[in-house]
C-alpha positions in Angstrom: 93.0 -22.1 81.3 92.4 -18.7 79.8 92.9 -18.4 76.0 92.8 -14.7 75.6 95.2 -12.3 73.7 96.2 -9.8 76.4 98.5 -7.8 74.0 97.5 -4.2 73.3 97.9 -4.7 69.5 97.8 -7.7 67.1 101.1 -9.7 66.5 102.8 -8.6 63.3 105.4 -10.9 61.6 107.9 -8.3 60.4 110.5 -10.9 59.5 108.2 -12.5 56.8 107.2 -9.2 55.3 110.9 -8.2 55.0 111.6 -11.5 53.3 109.0 -10.9 50.6 110.0 -7.3 50.1 113.6 -8.4 49.6 112.5 -11.2 47.2 110.5 -8.7 45.1 113.4 -6.3 45.0 115.7 -9.1 43.7 113.2 -9.9 41.0 112.9 -6.3 40.0 116.7 -6.0 40.0 117.1 -9.1 37.9 114.5 -8.0 35.4 116.2 -4.6 35.2 119.7 -6.1 34.6 118.2 -8.5 31.9 116.5 -5.6 30.1 119.6 -3.4 30.1 121.7 -6.3 28.8 119.2 -7.0 26.0 119.2 -3.3 25.1 123.0 -3.2 24.9 123.0 -6.5 22.9 120.6 -5.3 20.3 122.2 -1.9 20.1 125.6 -3.6 19.3 123.9 -5.9 16.8 122.2 -3.0 15.1 125.6 -1.2 14.8 127.2 -4.3 13.4 124.4 -4.8 10.8 124.7 -1.2 9.7 128.5 -1.6 9.4 128.0 -4.8 7.4 125.5 -3.1 5.1 127.9 -0.3 4.5 130.7 -2.7 3.6 128.3 -4.6 1.3 127.3 -1.5 -0.5 130.9 -0.4 -1.0 131.7 -3.9 -2.3 128.8 -3.8 -4.7 129.9 -0.4 -6.0 133.4 -1.8 -6.5 132.1 -4.8 -8.5 129.9 -2.6 -10.7 132.9 -0.3 -11.4 135.1 -3.4 -12.2 132.4 -4.8 -14.5 132.0 -1.5 -16.3 135.8 -1.3 -16.8 135.9 -4.9 -18.0 133.1 -4.4 -20.6 134.9 -1.3 -21.8 138.1 -3.2 -22.3 136.5 -6.1 -24.3 137.4 -6.0 -28.0 134.3 -6.8 -30.1 136.5 -8.0 -32.9 138.3 -10.5 -30.7 134.9 -11.8 -29.4 133.7 -12.2 -33.0 137.0 -14.0 -33.9 136.6 -16.4 -31.0 133.0 -17.1 -32.0 134.1 -17.8 -35.5 136.8 -20.2 -34.3 134.2 -22.0 -32.0 131.8 -22.4 -35.0 134.7 -23.8 -37.1 135.6 -26.3 -34.3 131.9 -27.3 -34.0 131.8 -27.8 -37.8 134.9 -30.0 -37.8 133.5 -32.1 -34.9 130.1 -32.4 -36.7 131.7 -33.6 -39.9 133.5 -36.4 -37.9 130.4 -37.4 -35.9 127.8 -37.3 -38.6 127.4 -40.8 -40.2 126.7 -40.5 -43.9 126.7 -44.3 -44.2 123.9 -44.7 -41.6 121.9 -42.0 -43.3 122.2 -43.5 -46.8 121.5 -47.0 -45.5 118.2 -45.6 -44.0 117.3 -43.8 -47.2 118.1 -46.9 -49.3 116.0 -49.2 -47.1 112.9 -46.9 -47.5 113.4 -45.9 -51.2 110.7 -47.2 -53.5 111.7 -48.8 -56.8 110.4 -45.9 -58.9 112.2 -43.1 -56.9 115.8 -42.0 -57.3 117.7 -39.7 -55.0 119.8 -37.1 -56.8 121.2 -35.0 -53.9 121.1 -34.8 -50.1 121.9 -31.5 -48.3 121.9 -31.4 -44.4 121.8 -28.1 -42.5 121.9 -27.4 -38.8 119.4 -25.1 -37.2 120.0 -22.8 -34.3 118.5 -25.4 -31.9 121.0 -28.0 -33.3 118.3 -29.9 -35.3 119.6 -31.5 -38.5 117.3 -30.6 -41.4 117.8 -32.7 -44.6 116.9 -31.3 -48.1 116.5 -34.3 -50.4 116.2 -33.9 -54.2 114.7 -36.8 -56.0 113.2 -38.0 -59.2 110.1 -40.2 -59.2 107.7 -41.7 -61.7 104.8 -39.8 -60.0 103.3 -38.2 -56.9 102.2 -41.6 -55.5 105.8 -42.8 -55.5 106.9 -39.7 -53.7 104.2 -40.1 -51.1 105.1 -43.7 -50.6 108.7 -42.6 -49.9 107.6 -40.0 -47.4 105.5 -42.5 -45.5 108.3 -45.0 -45.4 110.7 -42.4 -44.0 108.2 -41.4 -41.3 107.7 -45.0 -40.2 111.4 -45.3 -39.3 111.0 -42.7 -36.5 114.3 -41.0 -37.6 112.6 -38.6 -40.0 110.0 -36.1 -38.8 108.2 -33.0 -40.2 108.4 -34.3 -43.8 107.4 -31.7 -46.3 107.5 -31.6 -50.1 108.9 -28.2 -51.1 109.1 -28.3 -54.9 107.5 -30.5 -57.6 107.8 -30.2 -61.3 107.8 -32.5 -64.3 111.0 -32.7 -66.4 111.3 -33.3 -70.2 111.2 -37.1 -69.7 107.8 -36.9 -67.9 109.3 -37.7 -64.5 108.4 -35.8 -61.4 111.4 -33.8 -60.0 110.8 -33.0 -56.3 112.6 -31.6 -53.3 111.6 -32.5 -49.8 112.7 -31.4 -46.3 112.7 -33.4 -43.1 114.2 -33.2 -39.6 116.7 -36.1 -39.2 117.4 -37.7 -35.8 119.9 -40.6 -36.1 118.9 -43.6 -34.0 120.5 -43.5 -30.5 121.6 -39.8 -30.8 120.3 -36.7 -29.2 119.9 -33.2 -30.5 123.1 -31.8 -29.0 126.3 -30.7 -30.8 127.3 -34.3 -31.5 124.3 -34.6 -33.8 124.9 -31.4 -35.7 126.3 -31.2 -39.2 127.1 -28.2 -41.4 125.5 -27.6 -44.8 127.3 -29.9 -47.2 126.2 -31.8 -50.2 127.6 -35.0 -51.5 127.8 -38.8 -51.2 128.3 -41.1 -48.2 131.7 -41.1 -46.6 
């Protein structure tokens, strides 16, 4: 049996070549459609973002104008009057919440035998700390120092300082001391504040 190719030219599979050309054309077409769709999508998105930015800028301008108008309409006298009323309300609350009985009990428990308290004046600082100014009469410096140490040991009195010291006609030491007072179980907020008053326990 002869196994020779008697054709005048080699066999060429045109059907297979046509298939691959068609497949390549479909891939190219699909890629083109996808690219066009993405361009259109991003173009619309960019337009929407620009529109949103314009609206936001207009809104910001309106808010600035409204704030300017509001500031111009604020009456400084009314603001000051409201602040004064708020301070008065805080003062009244402070008077009700501050316990003179507790303070005097603490002072009495730490007072040496040779020291006598003549006045107590509490004031409130801007950070709501209660600062006590205590006037006292003692036999000598050692008695005053003993009193200061006893107060500090309670933990309710900090930053103890002796501001004034002088000897009176009877030979006794008249002193004025200052200390930051923190009632046990209370914080430094408005409930612990007290206005400047002087007197005896309530």
